[in-house]
N, C-alpha and C positions, 0 to 999 in steps of 0.2 A: 047312424053315421054322423049326425050333427054334433055329437059329443066328442068327436075325434079332435086331437090336436092338429095343428097345421102339418107337422111332420107325418102323422098318421094318415091324414087325408091325401097328402102327396103320394105316399107309398101305396095307399089304396087305389089311387088313380093309375099308378104305374102297373100294379098287379092286374087291374081290370083291363088295361090296354094289352098286356101280355096274354091274358086269358082270351080276350076277344080275337087276338091274332092267331091263337091256337085253334080257334074254331075251324079254320080253313086247312089245318094241318092234316094231310091225308093219312099220316101214320098214327093219328090219335084214334081213329076209328077203322080198324081192320075190316076188309071186306068179308061178307058172310062165308064165302068159299075159301077163305084163307086157312091154311093148315100150318100151325107152328111146327118148326123143326125141319121144314123143307129147305129153307134158306136162312142161314145164320145171320147174314148181314141184314136182311129184312126184319128178322126177329129182333135184332138189337135196336133197329130204328123204332119199331113199335114199342119196345120196352122203354126206351129213352123218352119218347113222346108221352107215354102214359105216366112215367115217373115225374116228368116235368109238370104235367097237368096236376097230378096229385099234390106235389109240393106247392104249387100256386094256390090250390084250393085250401090246403091246410094253413098256409100263411095268411090268406084272406080271412079264414075263419078265426084264427088266433088274433088277428088285428081287430076284428069286429068284437070278439070277446073281451079284449083288453080295453076297448073304448066304452063298453057298457058298464 
């Protein structure tokens, strides 16, 4: 991380903050007894949270790859 430009470090900090706030998102980790397809609204919330998480991780990974 120390090889990152100032702009990259700022973005990294923003992404880490978003990732940390997602840790408490109930829709990121569905309960064990959850059955997809029973409630479309709930399914969409789970999909959205997981997609957002995946995008954050991919952007963080790309940022770290670009800085090395």
